[in-house]
LUMTOR-471573 format. One record per atom (N, C-alpha, C, O): residue number from 1; residue in three letters; atom name; x, y, z. Coordinates in steps of 0.02 Angstrom, whole numbers, plus 50000, padded with zeros to 5 digits. Example, Ala and Ser with C-alpha at 12.3 -4.5 7.8 and 13.67 -1.06 7.14 Angstrom:
<dodrens>
resi, resn, name, X, Y, Z
1, ALA, N, 50660, 49716, 50390
1, ALA, CA, 50615, 49775, 50390
1, ALA, C, 50660, 49835, 50390
1, ALA, O, 50712, 49834, 50423
2, SER, N, 50642, 49888, 50354
2, SER, CA, 50684, 49947, 50357
2, SER, C, 50645, 50002, 50394
2, SER, O, 50670, 50057, 50402
</dodrens>
This chain:
<dodrens>
resi, resn, name, X, Y, Z
1, MET, N, 48129, 49430, 49923
1, MET, CA, 48125, 49491, 49963
1, MET, C, 48128, 49475, 50038
1, MET, O, 48164, 49508, 50076
2, ALA, N, 48091, 49423, 50059
2, ALA, CA, 48089, 49405, 50130
2, ALA, C, 48158, 49379, 50151
2, ALA, O, 48181, 49392, 50207
3, LEU, N, 48190, 49342, 50105
3, LEU, CA, 48256, 49317, 50121
3, LEU, C, 48306, 49373, 50130
3, LEU, O, 48350, 49370, 50173
4, LEU, N, 48300, 49426, 50088
4, LEU, CA, 48344, 49484, 50093
4, LEU, C, 48333, 49521, 50159
4, LEU, O, 48381, 49543, 50192
5, LEU, N, 48270, 49528, 50179
5, LEU, CA, 48255, 49561, 50243
5, LEU, C, 48282, 49521, 50302
5, LEU, O, 48308, 49549, 50350
6, LYS, N, 48275, 49454, 50299
6, LYS, CA, 48302, 49412, 50352
6, LYS, C, 48378, 49418, 50356
6, LYS, O, 48407, 49420, 50410
7, ALA, N, 48411, 49421, 50298
7, ALA, CA, 48484, 49427, 50296
7, ALA, C, 48506, 49494, 50325
7, ALA, O, 48553, 49497, 50364
8, ILE, N, 48471, 49547, 50307
8, ILE, CA, 48487, 49614, 50333
8, ILE, C, 48475, 49616, 50408
8, ILE, O, 48515, 49645, 50445
9, ALA, N, 48419, 49587, 50431
9, ALA, CA, 48404, 49586, 50503
9, ALA, C, 48456, 49545, 50540
9, ALA, O, 48477, 49564, 50595
10, GLY, N, 48477, 49489, 50512
10, GLY, CA, 48529, 49448, 50544
10, GLY, C, 48595, 49485, 50549
10, GLY, O, 48629, 49482, 50600
11, LEU, N, 48614, 49520, 50495
11, LEU, CA, 48675, 49559, 50497
11, LEU, C, 48671, 49616, 50547
11, LEU, O, 48720, 49630, 50582
12, ALA, N, 48613, 49649, 50550
12, ALA, CA, 48604, 49704, 50598
12, ALA, C, 48609, 49678, 50669
12, ALA, O, 48640, 49709, 50712
13, ALA, N, 48578, 49619, 50682
13, ALA, CA, 48582, 49590, 50749
13, ALA, C, 48654, 49571, 50766
13, ALA, O, 48676, 49581, 50822
14, LEU, N, 48690, 49545, 50718
14, LEU, CA, 48759, 49526, 50729
14, LEU, C, 48802, 49588, 50744
14, LEU, O, 48845, 49586, 50788
15, VAL, N, 48791, 49642, 50707
15, VAL, CA, 48829, 49703, 50718
15, VAL, C, 48813, 49731, 50787
15, VAL, O, 48858, 49752, 50823
16, LEU, N, 48749, 49732, 50806
16, LEU, CA, 48731, 49757, 50872
16, LEU, C, 48759, 49713, 50928
16, LEU, O, 48780, 49739, 50980
17, LEU, N, 48761, 49648, 50916
17, LEU, CA, 48790, 49603, 50966
17, LEU, C, 48865, 49616, 50974
17, LEU, O, 48890, 49618, 51030
18, VAL, N, 48900, 49626, 50919
18, VAL, CA, 48972, 49641, 50922
18, VAL, C, 48984, 49707, 50957
18, VAL, O, 49030, 49712, 50997
19, VAL, N, 48944, 49758, 50943
19, VAL, CA, 48952, 49823, 50975
19, VAL, C, 48940, 49817, 51050
19, VAL, O, 48977, 49845, 51090
20, THR, N, 48889, 49779, 51070
20, THR, CA, 48874, 49770, 51141
20, THR, C, 48931, 49732, 51176
20, THR, O, 48952, 49752, 51230
21, LEU, N, 48954, 49680, 51145
21, LEU, CA, 49010, 49641, 51174
21, LEU, C, 49073, 49684, 51179
21, LEU, O, 49110, 49679, 51228
22, PHE, N, 49086, 49724, 51128
22, PHE, CA, 49144, 49768, 51129
22, PHE, C, 49140, 49817, 51187
22, PHE, O, 49189, 49831, 51221
23, GLY, N, 49080, 49845, 51198
23, GLY, CA, 49070, 49891, 51254
23, GLY, C, 49082, 49856, 51321
23, GLY, O, 49112, 49886, 51366
24, GLN, N, 49060, 49794, 51327
24, GLN, CA, 49071, 49757, 51389
24, GLN, C, 49145, 49741, 51399
24, GLN, O, 49170, 49743, 51455
25, ILE, N, 49179, 49726, 51345
25, ILE, CA, 49251, 49712, 51350
25, ILE, C, 49288, 49775, 51372
25, ILE, O, 49334, 49771, 51413
26, LEU, N, 49268, 49833, 51346
26, LEU, CA, 49300, 49895, 51367
26, LEU, C, 49287, 49908, 51441
26, LEU, O, 49332, 49931, 51477
27, THR, N, 49227, 49894, 51463
27, THR, CA, 49210, 49904, 51534
27, THR, C, 49251, 49856, 51577
27, THR, O, 49278, 49876, 51629
28, LEU, N, 49256, 49794, 51556
28, LEU, CA, 49297, 49745, 51592
28, LEU, C, 49370, 49766, 51592
28, LEU, O, 49404, 49759, 51643
29, GLY, N, 49393, 49792, 51536
29, GLY, CA, 49462, 49816, 51532
29, GLY, C, 49473, 49874, 51580
29, GLY, O, 49526, 49878, 51611
30, GLY, N, 49424, 49918, 51586
30, GLY, CA, 49430, 49973, 51633
30, GLY, C, 49434, 49948, 51705
30, GLY, O, 49472, 49974, 51745
31, VAL, N, 49393, 49899, 51720
31, VAL, CA, 49393, 49870, 51788
31, VAL, C, 49461, 49837, 51801
31, VAL, O, 49489, 49844, 51855
32, LEU, N, 49486, 49800, 51752
32, LEU, CA, 49550, 49766, 51761
32, LEU, C, 49607, 49817, 51768
32, LEU, O, 49652, 49807, 51808
33, LEU, N, 49604, 49870, 51728
33, LEU, CA, 49656, 49922, 51735
33, LEU, C, 49653, 49954, 51804
33, LEU, O, 49705, 49968, 51833
34, ALA, N, 49594, 49967, 51828
34, ALA, CA, 49587, 49996, 51895
34, ALA, C, 49614, 49948, 51948
34, ALA, O, 49648, 49969, 51995
35, ALA, N, 49600, 49884, 51940
35, ALA, CA, 49626, 49834, 51988
35, ALA, C, 49702, 49831, 51986
35, ALA, O, 49734, 49825, 52038
36, ILE, N, 49730, 49835, 51926
36, ILE, CA, 49803, 49835, 51920
36, ILE, C, 49833, 49897, 51952
36, ILE, O, 49884, 49893, 51986
37, LYS, N, 49802, 49954, 51941
37, LYS, CA, 49828, 50016, 51971
37, LYS, C, 49825, 50013, 52047
37, LYS, O, 49872, 50033, 52081
38, ILE, N, 49770, 49986, 52074
38, ILE, CA, 49764, 49980, 52146
38, ILE, C, 49817, 49932, 52173
38, ILE, O, 49846, 49944, 52225
39, ALA, N, 49828, 49877, 52137
39, ALA, CA, 49879, 49829, 52159
39, ALA, C, 49948, 49860, 52159
39, ALA, O, 49988, 49848, 52204
40, VAL, N, 49963, 49901, 52108
40, VAL, CA, 50029, 49934, 52105
40, VAL, C, 50037, 49981, 52165
40, VAL, O, 50091, 49984, 52195
41, VAL, N, 49985, 50019, 52181
41, VAL, CA, 49989, 50065, 52237
41, VAL, C, 49998, 50027, 52303
41, VAL, O, 50039, 50047, 52345
42, VAL, N, 49962, 49972, 52311
42, VAL, CA, 49968, 49932, 52373
42, VAL, C, 50038, 49903, 52379
42, VAL, O, 50068, 49905, 52433
43, ILE, N, 50065, 49877, 52324
43, ILE, CA, 50133, 49849, 52326
43, ILE, C, 50184, 49904, 52341
43, ILE, O, 50230, 49893, 52380
44, PHE, N, 50175, 49962, 52311
44, PHE, CA, 50221, 50018, 52324
44, PHE, C, 50219, 50037, 52398
44, PHE, O, 50271, 50047, 52428
45, LEU, N, 50159, 50043, 52426
45, LEU, CA, 50154, 50061, 52497
45, LEU, C, 50184, 50007, 52542
45, LEU, O, 50215, 50023, 52593
46, ALA, N, 50176, 49943, 52523
46, ALA, CA, 50205, 49890, 52563
46, ALA, C, 50281, 49893, 52561
46, ALA, O, 50314, 49885, 52613
47, VAL, N, 50309, 49905, 52503
47, VAL, CA, 50382, 49910, 52497
47, VAL, C, 50407, 49971, 52535
47, VAL, O, 50458, 49966, 52570
48, LEU, N, 50373, 50027, 52529
48, LEU, CA, 50393, 50087, 52565
48, LEU, C, 50390, 50076, 52641
48, LEU, O, 50435, 50098, 52677
49, THR, N, 50338, 50042, 52664
49, THR, CA, 50332, 50028, 52736
49, THR, C, 50389, 49983, 52759
49, THR, O, 50418, 49994, 52813
50, LEU, N, 50405, 49932, 52720
50, LEU, CA, 50460, 49888, 52739
50, LEU, C, 50527, 49925, 52740
50, LEU, O, 50568, 49913, 52785
51, VAL, N, 50539, 49969, 52693
51, VAL, CA, 50602, 50007, 52692
51, VAL, C, 50607, 50051, 52754
51, VAL, O, 50659, 50053, 52786
52, ILE, N, 50552, 50085, 52771
52, ILE, CA, 50553, 50128, 52831
52, ILE, C, 50563, 50085, 52893
52, ILE, O, 50600, 50105, 52938
53, PHE, N, 50530, 50027, 52896
53, PHE, CA, 50538, 49982, 52953
53, PHE, C, 50611, 49960, 52961
53, PHE, O, 50637, 49962, 53017
54, PHE, N, 50643, 49940, 52907
54, PHE, CA, 50712, 49917, 52911
54, PHE, C, 50760, 49974, 52929
54, PHE, O, 50809, 49963, 52964
55, ILE, N, 50747, 50033, 52904
55, ILE, CA, 50789, 50090, 52922
55, ILE, C, 50784, 50105, 52996
55, ILE, O, 50835, 50114, 53030
56, LEU, N, 50722, 50107, 53022
56, LEU, CA, 50713, 50122, 53093
56, LEU, C, 50742, 50066, 53136
56, LEU, O, 50773, 50080, 53188
57, ARG, N, 50734, 50004, 53116
57, ARG, CA, 50762, 49948, 53155
57, ARG, C, 50838, 49951, 53156
57, ARG, O, 50868, 49938, 53208
58, ASP, N, 50868, 49969, 53101
58, ASP, CA, 50941, 49975, 53098
58, ASP, C, 50965, 50033, 53142
58, ASP, O, 51016, 50026, 53176
59, ARG, N, 50929, 50088, 53143
59, ARG, CA, 50949, 50145, 53186
59, ARG, C, 50945, 50125, 53260
59, ARG, O, 50990, 50141, 53298
60, PHE, N, 50890, 50092, 53279
60, PHE, CA, 50884, 50071, 53349
60, PHE, C, 50937, 50020, 53368
60, PHE, O, 50963, 50021, 53424
61, ARG, N, 50954, 49976, 53321
61, ARG, CA, 51006, 49927, 53335
61, ARG, C, 51073, 49960, 53345
61, ARG, O, 51111, 49941, 53390
62, HIS, N, 51089, 50010, 53302
62, HIS, CA, 51152, 50045, 53310
62, HIS, C, 51153, 50085, 53375
62, HIS, O, 51205, 50091, 53408
63, LYS, N, 51096, 50113, 53393
63, LYS, CA, 51093, 50151, 53456
63, LYS, C, 51106, 50106, 53516
63, LYS, O, 51142, 50125, 53562
64, ARG, N, 51078, 50045, 53515
64, ARG, CA, 51089, 49998, 53570
64, ARG, C, 51162, 49975, 53572
64, ARG, O, 51191, 49967, 53625
65, GLU, N, 51191, 49965, 53514
65, GLU, CA, 51261, 49942, 53512
65, GLU, C, 51308, 49996, 53539
65, GLU, O, 51357, 49980, 53573
66, THR, N, 51294, 50059, 53525
66, THR, CA, 51337, 50112, 53550
66, THR, C, 51327, 50122, 53625
66, THR, O, 51374, 50140, 53661
67, GLU, N, 51266, 50111, 53651
67, GLU, CA, 51253, 50117, 53723
67, GLU, C, 51286, 50061, 53761
67, GLU, O, 51313, 50072, 53816
68, LEU, N, 51285, 50001, 53733
68, LEU, CA, 51316, 49944, 53767
68, LEU, C, 51392, 49947, 53764
68, LEU, O, 51427, 49920, 53807
69, GLY, N, 51416, 49978, 53713
69, GLY, CA, 51485, 49993, 53709
69, GLY, C, 51534, 49947, 53684
69, GLY, O, 51593, 49962, 53682
</dodrens>
């Protein structure tokens, strides 16, 4: 009887440990997904800024070339 109770308690502890670890993995996954989303937004903004910079630089360069003649 005592052996059966120890086995049931061990299995219950193992199940609770797995559930706790699974919850932590989901939380870590959420944090990682948030970090990936933030990184994507930052990269998008950097590319957008570079595109705008190159467009404006090209316009100013063409303006100078037409003024110099």
